[in-house]
KOLSE-564677 format. One record per residue (C-alpha): x, y, z; residue number from 1; residue in three letters. Coordinates in Angstrom, 2 decimals. Example, Ala and Ser with C-alpha at 12.3 -4.5 7.8 and 13.67 -1.06 7.14 Angstrom:
<pts>
12.30  -4.50  7.80  1  Ala .
13.67  -1.06  7.14  2  Ser .
</pts>
This chain:
<pts>
127.90  -96.00  37.78  1  Met .
128.48  -95.26  34.11  2  Ala .
127.32  -92.29  32.55  3  Ala .
125.06  -93.45  30.19  4  Glu .
123.25  -95.76  32.50  5  Leu .
122.89  -91.80  34.95  6  Thr .
121.35  -90.28  32.05  7  Ala .
118.68  -93.40  31.54  8  His .
118.38  -93.17  35.19  9  Gln .
117.68  -88.99  35.15  10  Leu .
115.06  -90.14  32.30  11  Ile .
113.07  -92.57  34.17  12  Ala .
112.60  -90.07  37.14  13  Gln .
112.09  -87.24  35.95  14  His .
110.21  -87.83  32.45  15  Arg .
106.91  -88.16  34.39  16  Pro .
107.24  -84.36  35.59  17  Thr .
107.94  -83.32  31.50  18  Leu .
104.86  -85.16  30.43  19  Asp .
102.95  -83.39  33.60  20  Gln .
104.54  -79.74  31.98  21  Ala .
103.70  -80.82  28.41  22  Leu .
100.14  -81.60  29.30  23  Glu .
99.54  -78.28  31.35  24  Ala .
101.76  -76.06  28.29  25  Ile .
98.81  -78.05  25.97  26  Arg .
96.36  -77.09  28.00  27  Thr .
97.44  -73.71  30.51  28  Arg .
95.72  -75.03  33.30  29  Ala .
97.34  -74.47  36.56  30  Tyr .
100.02  -77.00  37.81  31  Trp .
103.27  -76.83  39.33  32  Ser .
105.31  -79.45  40.77  33  Pro .
107.89  -76.98  43.45  34  His .
105.45  -76.67  46.55  35  Pro .
104.50  -72.48  47.25  36  Glu .
104.72  -72.85  51.31  37  His .
108.25  -72.96  53.37  38  Pro .
106.74  -75.62  55.42  39  Lys .
106.53  -77.90  52.61  40  Ala .
110.05  -78.19  52.29  41  Tyr .
112.95  -80.16  54.84  42  Gly .
111.69  -84.01  54.02  43  Glu .
112.92  -86.19  50.79  44  Asn .
116.86  -84.26  50.89  45  Gly .
115.33  -80.68  51.35  46  Ser .
116.36  -78.11  53.50  47  Leu .
114.02  -76.94  55.75  48  Gly .
113.74  -73.71  56.91  49  Met .
115.86  -73.26  59.73  50  Ala .
118.62  -75.34  57.88  51  Glu .
118.06  -72.98  54.23  52  Gly .
119.28  -70.24  56.72  53  Lys .
122.12  -71.97  58.07  54  Ala .
123.27  -73.07  54.62  55  Ala .
123.07  -68.92  53.28  56  Phe .
124.89  -67.97  56.22  57  Asp .
127.48  -70.21  56.01  58  Ala .
128.22  -68.67  52.37  59  Leu .
129.11  -65.38  53.91  60  Leu .
131.87  -64.32  53.52  61  Gly .
133.61  -67.12  51.64  62  Thr .
134.86  -67.85  48.32  63  Arg .
132.54  -69.75  46.01  64  Leu .
135.27  -71.71  43.62  65  Asp .
133.18  -73.38  41.00  66  Leu .
136.08  -75.02  39.76  67  Gly .
135.96  -73.71  36.59  68  Gln .
138.79  -72.85  33.75  69  Pro .
140.12  -69.17  33.01  70  Gly .
139.70  -68.15  36.89  71  Thr .
142.41  -64.81  37.16  72  Asp .
141.15  -63.23  39.74  73  Asp .
138.08  -63.37  43.17  74  Trp .
135.56  -60.83  42.72  75  Val .
132.59  -59.33  45.03  76  Gly .
131.07  -56.82  46.92  77  Gly .
127.69  -57.09  46.96  78  Glu .
125.63  -55.72  50.24  79  Val .
122.24  -56.93  50.60  80  Ser .
119.56  -53.71  50.42  81  Pro .
118.99  -54.82  54.13  82  Tyr .
121.84  -53.72  54.96  83  Gly .
124.23  -56.73  55.05  84  Ile .
127.60  -57.08  53.32  85  Glu .
127.50  -60.38  51.68  86  Leu .
131.34  -61.25  51.44  87  Gly .
131.12  -63.82  49.31  88  Val .
133.86  -63.73  46.66  89  Thr .
133.29  -65.38  42.86  90  Tyr .
135.41  -66.80  40.52  91  Pro .
136.24  -63.69  37.62  92  His .
137.27  -65.21  34.16  93  Ala .
139.81  -64.46  31.34  94  Asp .
137.44  -64.99  29.18  95  Ile .
140.17  -66.18  26.32  96  Asp .
140.35  -69.17  28.23  97  Val .
136.71  -70.00  29.63  98  Leu .
135.13  -69.74  26.37  99  Leu .
136.91  -72.13  24.10  100  Pro .
136.25  -74.47  27.24  101  Ala .
132.92  -74.25  26.99  102  Met .
132.75  -74.71  23.66  103  Arg .
134.57  -78.00  24.45  104  Ala .
131.80  -79.82  25.86  105  Gly .
128.61  -78.84  22.97  106  Gln .
129.30  -82.25  21.19  107  Arg .
128.54  -84.61  23.15  108  Ala .
125.39  -82.32  24.68  109  Trp .
124.45  -81.70  21.03  110  Arg .
124.67  -85.93  20.18  111  Asp .
122.49  -86.75  23.74  112  Ala .
119.45  -85.60  22.17  113  Gly .
116.84  -83.90  23.25  114  Ala .
115.17  -86.16  25.80  115  Glu .
118.44  -86.42  27.59  116  Ile .
118.82  -82.84  27.97  117  Arg .
115.65  -82.15  29.08  118  Ala .
116.41  -84.77  32.30  119  Ala .
119.47  -83.47  33.03  120  Val .
118.04  -80.32  33.20  121  Cys .
115.30  -81.07  35.70  122  Leu .
117.71  -82.60  37.51  123  Glu .
119.12  -79.45  38.17  124  Ile .
115.85  -77.87  38.97  125  Leu .
115.24  -80.32  41.04  126  Lys .
118.67  -80.06  43.48  127  Arg .
117.89  -76.35  43.70  128  Ile .
113.98  -76.59  44.83  129  Ser .
115.60  -78.79  47.34  130  Asp .
117.65  -75.90  48.40  131  Arg .
115.01  -73.63  47.87  132  Thr .
115.08  -71.57  51.88  133  His .
118.59  -70.91  51.33  134  Glu .
118.13  -69.63  47.90  135  Phe .
115.23  -67.93  48.80  136  Ala .
117.81  -66.06  51.50  137  His .
119.94  -65.52  48.52  138  Ala .
117.29  -63.77  46.79  139  Val .
115.87  -61.56  49.41  140  Met .
119.54  -60.23  50.17  141  His .
120.50  -59.20  46.73  142  Thr .
116.87  -57.90  45.38  143  Ser .
115.27  -56.61  48.41  144  Gly .
112.56  -58.85  47.98  145  Gln .
110.47  -59.82  51.18  146  Ala .
111.42  -62.92  52.19  147  Phe .
108.06  -64.71  51.94  148  Met .
107.90  -62.77  48.36  149  Met .
111.99  -64.33  47.74  150  Ala .
110.98  -67.72  48.59  151  Phe .
108.14  -67.57  46.41  152  Gln .
109.00  -65.57  43.20  153  Ala .
112.78  -66.60  43.34  154  Gly .
111.97  -70.68  44.57  155  Gly .
109.39  -72.29  43.07  156  Pro .
107.98  -69.75  40.69  157  His .
111.27  -69.60  39.22  158  Ala .
111.89  -73.19  38.69  159  Gln .
108.18  -73.55  37.61  160  Asp .
109.47  -70.55  34.69  161  Arg .
112.51  -72.56  34.14  162  Gly .
110.80  -76.01  33.88  163  Leu .
108.15  -74.74  31.33  164  Glu .
110.98  -73.48  28.80  165  Ala .
112.14  -76.83  28.74  166  Val .
109.24  -78.53  28.05  167  Ala .
108.67  -76.18  25.28  168  Tyr .
111.94  -76.60  23.64  169  Ala .
111.30  -80.16  24.58  170  Tyr .
108.87  -79.95  22.06  171  Val .
109.61  -77.87  19.23  172  Glu .
113.34  -80.10  19.19  173  Gln .
110.57  -83.21  18.72  174  Val .
108.56  -81.45  16.00  175  Arg .
110.71  -82.71  13.79  176  Thr .
111.88  -87.23  13.55  177  Pro .
115.23  -88.07  14.15  178  Asp .
115.02  -90.23  10.72  179  Thr .
112.58  -90.68  7.67  180  Ala .
112.64  -92.81  4.73  181  Glu .
111.74  -91.23  1.58  182  Trp .
111.05  -92.25  -1.50  183  Ser .
109.82  -90.88  -5.16  184  Lys .
108.00  -92.59  -7.33  185  Pro .
109.57  -92.65  -10.92  186  Gln .
107.19  -94.35  -13.37  187  Gly .
108.73  -97.29  -15.15  188  Lys .
112.05  -96.18  -13.30  189  Arg .
112.57  -97.69  -10.08  190  Asp .
111.91  -94.68  -6.84  191  Pro .
114.15  -91.94  -5.75  192  Leu .
115.21  -93.17  -2.48  193  Ala .
117.21  -91.44  0.39  194  Leu .
117.43  -92.08  3.93  195  Thr .
116.93  -88.26  5.73  196  Lys .
118.57  -87.94  9.40  197  Gln .
117.81  -84.77  11.20  198  Phe .
119.56  -83.50  14.05  199  Thr .
118.61  -80.11  16.67  200  Pro .
121.93  -78.15  16.27  201  Val .
122.56  -75.44  18.78  202  Pro .
123.49  -72.54  18.10  203  Arg .
126.76  -72.32  19.92  204  Gly .
127.25  -70.26  23.39  205  Ile .
124.32  -68.31  25.24  206  Ala .
124.66  -65.80  27.44  207  Leu .
122.25  -64.58  30.28  208  Met .
122.71  -61.64  31.50  209  Ile .
121.03  -60.53  34.80  210  Gly .
118.97  -58.18  36.55  211  Cys .
118.90  -57.42  39.91  212  Asn .
115.14  -57.45  40.84  213  Thr .
114.46  -61.27  40.00  214  Phe .
117.48  -62.78  39.13  215  Pro .
116.21  -66.41  38.87  216  Thr .
112.65  -65.78  37.76  217  Trp .
113.92  -63.70  35.01  218  Asn .
117.04  -65.70  34.59  219  Gly .
115.99  -68.94  34.23  220  Tyr .
113.99  -68.79  31.30  221  Pro .
116.60  -68.38  29.06  222  Gly .
119.23  -70.02  30.86  223  Leu .
117.37  -73.59  30.49  224  Phe .
115.71  -72.60  27.14  225  Ala .
119.84  -72.21  25.85  226  Ser .
120.65  -75.26  27.61  227  Leu .
118.17  -77.73  27.08  228  Ala .
118.38  -76.73  23.16  229  Thr .
121.94  -78.42  23.62  230  Gly .
123.82  -74.20  23.94  231  Asn .
126.65  -73.83  26.49  232  Ala .
125.16  -71.28  29.05  233  Val .
127.32  -68.31  30.38  234  Leu .
125.54  -66.60  32.92  235  Val .
126.46  -62.76  33.59  236  Lys .
124.57  -62.04  36.83  237  Pro .
123.41  -58.50  37.75  238  His .
126.94  -56.93  39.72  239  Pro .
124.54  -56.67  42.89  240  Arg .
122.73  -60.25  42.74  241  Ala .
125.59  -62.14  41.78  242  Val .
125.16  -64.82  44.64  243  Leu .
121.27  -66.43  43.14  244  Pro .
123.25  -67.38  40.11  245  Leu .
126.69  -68.06  40.99  246  Ala .
124.34  -71.08  43.35  247  Leu .
122.99  -71.85  40.58  248  Thr .
125.75  -72.46  38.18  249  Val .
127.29  -74.42  40.97  250  Gln .
124.35  -76.61  40.97  251  Val .
124.00  -76.83  37.08  252  Ala .
127.70  -77.95  37.11  253  Arg .
127.42  -80.78  39.81  254  Glu .
124.61  -82.21  37.65  255  Val .
126.07  -82.67  34.10  256  Leu .
128.82  -83.62  35.67  257  Ala .
127.68  -86.38  37.55  258  Glu .
125.84  -87.36  34.52  259  Ala .
128.97  -87.52  31.67  260  Gly .
129.20  -84.16  30.74  261  Phe .
131.46  -81.64  30.52  262  Asp .
130.51  -79.13  33.47  263  Pro .
131.70  -75.93  31.57  264  Asn .
128.74  -75.81  29.75  265  Leu .
127.23  -73.47  32.43  266  Val .
129.60  -71.32  33.61  267  Ala .
129.63  -67.82  35.66  268  Leu .
131.25  -64.85  34.55  269  Ala .
131.40  -62.52  37.53  270  Ala .
133.10  -58.97  36.74  271  Glu .
134.99  -56.62  39.13  272  Arg .
133.34  -53.69  40.31  273  Pro .
133.13  -50.92  37.57  274  Gly .
133.91  -53.57  34.76  275  Glu .
131.14  -53.83  32.57  276  Gly .
131.74  -56.38  31.09  277  Ile .
128.08  -57.34  29.41  278  Ala .
129.08  -55.05  26.25  279  Lys .
132.10  -57.09  25.35  280  Thr .
130.59  -60.47  25.80  281  Leu .
127.86  -59.62  24.09  282  Ala .
129.70  -59.04  20.74  283  Thr .
132.02  -61.68  21.17  284  Arg .
131.72  -63.75  18.05  285  Pro .
131.51  -67.09  19.97  286  Glu .
128.44  -65.57  21.51  287  Ile .
125.20  -66.79  19.32  288  Arg .
122.19  -65.89  22.08  289  Ile .
121.78  -63.28  24.01  290  Val .
118.86  -63.08  26.99  291  Asp .
119.04  -59.65  28.62  292  Tyr .
116.47  -58.36  31.39  293  Thr .
116.80  -54.68  32.54  294  Gly .
116.84  -50.94  31.02  295  Ser .
115.52  -50.49  27.75  296  Thr .
118.51  -48.18  26.90  297  Ala .
121.50  -51.54  27.13  298  Phe .
118.28  -53.50  25.65  299  Gly .
118.22  -51.61  22.28  300  Asp .
121.83  -51.52  22.29  301  Trp .
121.94  -54.88  22.37  302  Leu .
119.63  -55.28  19.96  303  Glu .
121.57  -52.88  17.16  304  Thr .
124.73  -54.24  18.28  305  Asn .
125.34  -57.85  19.21  306  Ala .
124.40  -58.41  15.48  307  Arg .
126.68  -62.24  15.56  308  Gln .
123.38  -63.40  17.55  309  Ala .
119.76  -63.86  18.48  310  Gln .
119.20  -61.70  21.05  311  Val .
115.66  -62.11  23.36  312  Tyr .
115.35  -58.98  25.62  313  Thr .
112.85  -57.61  27.85  314  Glu .
113.38  -54.19  28.91  315  Lys .
110.90  -51.62  30.47  316  Ala .
107.14  -50.49  29.50  317  Gly .
104.87  -47.69  31.15  318  Val .
101.97  -50.34  32.69  319  Asn .
98.29  -48.28  32.56  320  Thr .
95.24  -49.28  34.05  321  Val .
91.78  -47.86  32.99  322  Ile .
89.30  -47.65  35.61  323  Val .
85.60  -47.26  33.59  324  Glu .
83.11  -48.27  35.98  325  Ser .
83.26  -51.26  38.30  326  Thr .
81.04  -53.77  40.11  327  Ala .
83.13  -54.56  42.97  328  Asp .
84.18  -51.14  44.19  329  Tyr .
85.91  -52.25  47.55  330  Lys .
87.94  -55.36  45.66  331  Gly .
88.82  -52.95  43.06  332  Met .
90.69  -50.32  45.42  333  Leu .
91.81  -54.05  47.32  334  Ser .
93.47  -55.29  44.47  335  Asn .
94.80  -52.20  43.27  336  Leu .
96.24  -51.17  46.47  337  Ala .
98.32  -54.65  46.46  338  Phe .
99.03  -54.44  43.15  339  Ser .
101.17  -51.18  43.75  340  Leu .
102.51  -52.22  46.73  341  Ser .
103.91  -55.80  46.13  342  Leu .
107.68  -55.03  46.53  343  Tyr .
107.99  -51.61  46.45  344  Ser .
106.38  -51.43  42.65  345  Gly .
109.89  -52.65  41.56  346  Gln .
108.54  -55.18  39.37  347  Met .
108.21  -54.49  35.67  348  Cys .
104.39  -55.78  35.63  349  Thr .
103.78  -53.42  38.63  350  Thr .
101.06  -50.52  37.00  351  Pro .
102.30  -47.32  36.68  352  Gln .
98.88  -45.34  35.28  353  Asn .
95.78  -44.99  36.11  354  Leu .
93.87  -43.89  33.56  355  Leu .
90.12  -42.63  35.21  356  Ile .
87.61  -40.12  33.70  357  Pro .
87.82  -37.21  34.89  358  Arg .
83.79  -36.82  35.77  359  Glu .
84.20  -39.89  37.68  360  Gly .
82.87  -43.28  37.42  361  Ile .
79.80  -46.01  38.31  362  Ser .
80.38  -48.00  41.10  363  Thr .
78.29  -50.97  43.19  364  Asp .
78.34  -48.04  45.46  365  Glu .
77.26  -45.23  43.35  366  Gly .
78.78  -42.33  41.17  367  His .
82.78  -41.75  42.42  368  Lys .
83.88  -38.54  41.04  369  Ser .
88.07  -38.78  39.75  370  Tyr .
88.75  -37.08  43.47  371  Asp .
87.21  -39.80  45.57  372  Glu .
88.31  -42.37  42.86  373  Val .
91.85  -41.12  43.92  374  Thr .
91.69  -40.50  47.32  375  Ala .
89.90  -44.14  47.97  376  Asp .
92.72  -45.56  46.38  377  Leu .
95.06  -43.69  48.37  378  Ala .
93.27  -44.91  51.46  379  Lys .
92.93  -48.67  50.74  380  Ser .
96.63  -48.32  50.03  381  Val .
97.85  -46.16  53.26  382  Gly .
95.13  -49.19  54.84  383  Gly .
96.48  -52.10  53.39  384  Leu .
100.44  -50.90  54.52  385  Leu .
99.10  -49.14  58.56  386  Gly .
101.22  -51.64  60.26  387  Asp .
104.35  -51.80  59.79  388  Asp .
104.97  -55.58  60.33  389  Ala .
102.77  -56.02  57.18  390  Arg .
104.12  -53.06  55.06  391  Ala .
107.68  -54.58  55.47  392  Asn .
106.87  -58.06  54.29  393  Ala .
104.80  -56.58  51.12  394  Leu .
106.99  -53.82  50.23  395  Leu .
110.29  -55.76  50.91  396  Gly .
113.73  -52.84  50.58  397  Ala .
114.17  -50.48  47.79  398  Ile .
116.88  -52.46  45.41  399  Val .
119.57  -49.35  44.91  400  Asn .
119.50  -45.65  45.29  401  Pro .
118.07  -45.04  41.94  402  Asp .
114.77  -45.90  42.53  403  Val .
114.92  -43.78  45.98  404  Lys .
116.02  -40.75  43.84  405  Ala .
113.27  -41.22  41.06  406  Arg .
110.51  -41.62  44.05  407  Leu .
111.80  -38.63  45.82  408  Glu .
111.50  -36.67  42.29  409  Ala .
108.46  -37.70  41.38  410  Ala .
106.52  -36.08  44.33  411  Ala .
106.96  -32.50  42.77  412  Gly .
105.32  -33.89  39.27  413  Leu .
102.06  -32.87  40.43  414  Gly .
99.60  -33.01  43.41  415  Glu .
99.89  -35.95  45.72  416  Val .
97.37  -37.74  46.44  417  Ala .
98.87  -40.81  48.59  418  Leu .
102.59  -39.43  50.05  419  Pro .
105.42  -41.90  50.09  420  Ser .
105.93  -42.56  54.16  421  Arg .
109.62  -44.20  55.36  422  Gln .
109.13  -47.23  57.47  423  Ile .
111.78  -48.64  60.05  424  Glu .
112.19  -52.21  59.72  425  Asn .
113.69  -53.49  63.13  426  Pro .
115.21  -56.40  61.83  427  Glu .
116.97  -54.95  59.01  428  Phe .
117.57  -51.16  60.36  429  Pro .
119.88  -50.65  57.55  430  Gly .
116.77  -51.40  54.74  431  Ala .
115.16  -48.35  53.01  432  Val .
111.57  -49.22  52.43  433  Val .
109.16  -46.79  51.08  434  Arg .
105.06  -46.78  50.70  435  Ser .
103.97  -46.13  47.81  436  Pro .
103.50  -42.27  45.77  437  Leu .
100.12  -41.76  43.99  438  Ile .
100.56  -38.43  42.62  439  Val .
97.36  -36.66  40.17  440  Lys .
98.46  -35.87  36.96  441  Leu .
96.04  -34.18  34.09  442  Asp .
95.61  -36.06  30.81  443  Gly .
93.72  -33.59  28.95  444  Ala .
93.78  -33.64  24.88  445  Arg .
95.72  -31.10  24.90  446  Lys .
99.62  -32.35  26.83  447  Tyr .
99.04  -35.20  24.50  448  Trp .
98.61  -33.16  21.81  449  Glu .
101.64  -30.52  22.38  450  Asn .
103.70  -31.87  25.60  451  Ala .
105.02  -27.68  25.54  452  Ala .
101.71  -27.36  27.52  453  Asp .
102.75  -29.19  30.21  454  Gly .
104.98  -31.28  31.92  455  Asp .
102.26  -34.26  32.97  456  Asp .
102.87  -36.14  29.82  457  Glu .
106.40  -36.28  30.07  458  Ala .
105.93  -37.82  33.28  459  Ala .
103.37  -40.21  32.34  460  Tyr .
104.80  -41.36  29.46  461  Met .
107.89  -42.66  30.45  462  Ser .
108.99  -45.50  32.92  463  Glu .
108.91  -44.46  36.85  464  Cys .
110.63  -47.79  37.96  465  Phe .
109.38  -48.28  41.74  466  Gly .
106.59  -47.36  44.11  467  Pro .
105.45  -44.57  41.78  468  Val .
102.02  -44.32  40.28  469  Ser .
100.26  -41.40  38.59  470  Phe .
96.29  -41.59  38.75  471  Ala .
95.65  -39.65  35.40  472  Val .
92.73  -37.60  34.55  473  Ala .
91.31  -37.90  30.84  474  Val .
88.15  -36.74  29.27  475  Asp .
86.30  -40.05  28.66  476  Ser .
86.59  -43.34  28.64  477  Ala .
87.32  -43.26  24.61  478  Ala .
90.47  -41.32  25.11  479  Asp .
91.44  -43.14  28.08  480  Ala .
91.73  -46.21  25.46  481  Val .
93.26  -43.77  22.72  482  Glu .
95.79  -43.24  25.58  483  Leu .
96.64  -46.52  26.52  484  Leu .
97.17  -47.46  23.11  485  Arg .
99.53  -44.46  22.35  486  Arg .
101.44  -45.66  25.60  487  Thr .
101.79  -49.22  24.24  488  Thr .
102.39  -48.24  20.93  489  Arg .
105.65  -45.68  22.09  490  Asp .
106.79  -47.06  25.28  491  Lys .
105.46  -50.23  25.58  492  Gly .
104.07  -51.99  27.96  493  Ala .
104.09  -55.55  29.98  494  Met .
100.34  -55.13  31.32  495  Thr .
97.74  -53.69  30.99  496  Val .
94.20  -53.53  33.16  497  Gly .
90.32  -52.45  32.89  498  Ala .
88.09  -52.17  34.95  499  Tyr .
84.54  -51.87  33.26  500  Thr .
80.83  -53.15  33.43  501  Thr .
80.17  -52.09  30.03  502  Asp .
80.34  -54.85  27.54  503  Glu .
80.86  -52.34  24.36  504  Ala .
84.20  -51.13  26.50  505  Phe .
85.45  -54.58  27.10  506  Glu .
85.55  -55.32  23.86  507  Arg .
86.97  -51.82  23.24  508  Glu .
89.78  -52.34  25.13  509  Val .
89.83  -55.77  24.11  510  Gln .
90.71  -54.34  20.39  511  Glu .
92.95  -52.33  21.88  512  Ala .
95.44  -54.73  23.03  513  Cys .
94.87  -57.53  20.00  514  Leu .
96.20  -54.60  18.06  515  Glu .
99.44  -53.45  20.25  516  Glu .
100.30  -56.96  21.24  517  Cys .
99.80  -56.47  25.42  518  Ala .
98.61  -58.70  27.50  519  Gln .
95.49  -57.71  29.41  520  Leu .
93.91  -58.70  33.11  521  Ser .
89.84  -57.54  33.14  522  Leu .
88.06  -56.70  36.14  523  Asn .
90.64  -58.08  39.28  524  Leu .
89.10  -58.18  42.40  525  Thr .
90.18  -60.68  43.68  526  Gly .
93.81  -62.81  45.08  527  Gly .
95.10  -62.55  41.31  528  Val .
96.93  -59.61  40.57  529  Tyr .
97.82  -57.75  37.40  530  Val .
101.55  -58.06  38.20  531  Asn .
101.77  -61.86  38.69  532  Gln .
101.82  -64.40  36.24  533  Thr .
101.44  -67.97  36.12  534  Ala .
104.10  -70.37  34.95  535  Ala .
102.79  -73.26  31.95  536  Phe .
99.24  -70.09  31.21  537  Ser .
100.29  -67.59  31.42  538  Asp .
102.68  -65.48  29.23  539  Phe .
105.07  -62.71  30.23  540  His .
105.21  -60.34  28.36  541  Gly .
104.30  -60.72  24.00  542  Ser .
107.46  -60.24  22.32  543  Gly .
104.70  -58.05  20.39  544  Gly .
105.74  -54.32  21.97  545  Asn .
108.46  -52.06  22.89  546  Gly .
108.65  -53.61  26.06  547  Ala .
110.10  -57.30  24.87  548  Ala .
110.85  -59.03  22.07  549  Asn .
109.97  -62.00  23.64  550  Ala .
107.33  -63.95  25.51  551  Ala .
107.91  -65.88  28.84  552  Leu .
107.55  -68.61  27.29  553  Cys .
106.38  -69.43  23.66  554  Asp .
107.50  -71.46  21.44  555  Gly .
109.01  -68.79  19.37  556  Ala .
110.82  -67.60  22.49  557  Phe .
112.86  -71.75  22.10  558  Val .
112.51  -72.57  18.55  559  Ala .
115.10  -70.03  16.97  560  Asn .
117.78  -70.99  19.97  561  Arg .
119.02  -73.97  17.32  562  Phe .
118.59  -75.43  13.83  563  Arg .
117.41  -78.35  12.17  564  Val .
120.67  -79.75  10.34  565  Ile .
119.99  -82.91  7.89  566  Glu .
121.86  -85.58  6.43  567  Val .
120.63  -87.28  3.21  568  Arg .
122.01  -90.76  1.94  569  Arg .
120.53  -92.66  -0.39  570  Glu .
118.96  -95.42  0.33  571  Ala .
</pts>
């Protein structure tokens, strides 16, 4: 089958999905083409539950040969947070060979145009979707997410974020017409006439640096935004979470080749233990775009040193929830308990600081003191996780020893309102499973005017990534807003939450978030949680505070991945 025919077949197949995605980002309404329920798979070429598990098991202990050039070694070493050695090895690349090979295919990819590139990207996502059960196990056993979360967040939700990026990329590229006829009147003389041609031109090779906790969810936006705008993409996974992104690269290379393009437009850069190739890659002159999710320290380093590249970072922040009052006390406690427990708090959006007036709050159950609110929240978390089977399904496993060490150290920072308990996982005895810890701290004005007066500020003004939250007593609701402002300004925030029945106070919190560029959720008491965002509707991060310099996903996330080059000719 001719490559051109194949490409146009892909357009015919995927244009309806692209059009629906374009409508979804315009209206911000709910939409997803990727089913969230495991039982939705198993027909029309997709792998069912048993087939997906078997496909994952078949990968263990194998060599994943991607057929990419420059392979000089085979590397691996992933160990599941659930205690399983994956034993998969991946190609280690001679970058001086691989990067020129990646550049070779960019001309044809550029010339294909925005619509064909979008269709190819959607075919890649479709084939990944068909293997969602296989990918779910790969995400579970590299991130430590419980299976259902790995299935949803690592599967359909990640695929939604990838498709969202493709839609935004398409919009920005077709904003300028391909050609224009230009005529300027000259009075009695003939008009000046030009034919103008406009071509979206990629920046070059994009480097996507993956994270350990959400390799696909955080990785797909940058990967597909760069690919859809004509750039080749080099995928550098976190060394503890290679498999999900290696499988992604495998699928992408297969689709590109079948559509008549160079498969080397997408390649993998796996590393030897301790090699630390991200810095080397990020500063190579061929790398013109960098996408990164991870620590603030390395994100800051990239922003400072990868000067030849457009750098998009999602780093760390201190997420805050203000509890001023509520009309649904039980609903508030239940919602917060779930938010603190999901994936053991190992999400960049998990609340950390709960700011509660020391004189207490008004509720539909009457006045509640600071101590009562803190005790009731601890009781709600304990009730949610009281059954070990349910606890394992919500908490997953601690992703690495650093999280466990932070959790253990945090217990000494103040009065413990809820101790963390060890939970056994009978299916995976090697898993490290811990319930959330809640520590009471004093946010009195003296602490945040002079940190030398105590250690409380040092604790709540720093991110403590993992299942740790601080119930911070503040002098008043107004002080809570000021502390929110300062925390967001100094440390950044991916999310902010607030509970209030006072319209004036709600406006005050909203104004603080607008000025500090923080995404706000108000009075969540049902099945929507502050640490979850929906593709096509919610923005993940804002790009306006220190937690991230970009948002997933908006026009700014894609528009600078290409430039429009003009060719003028006399008509």
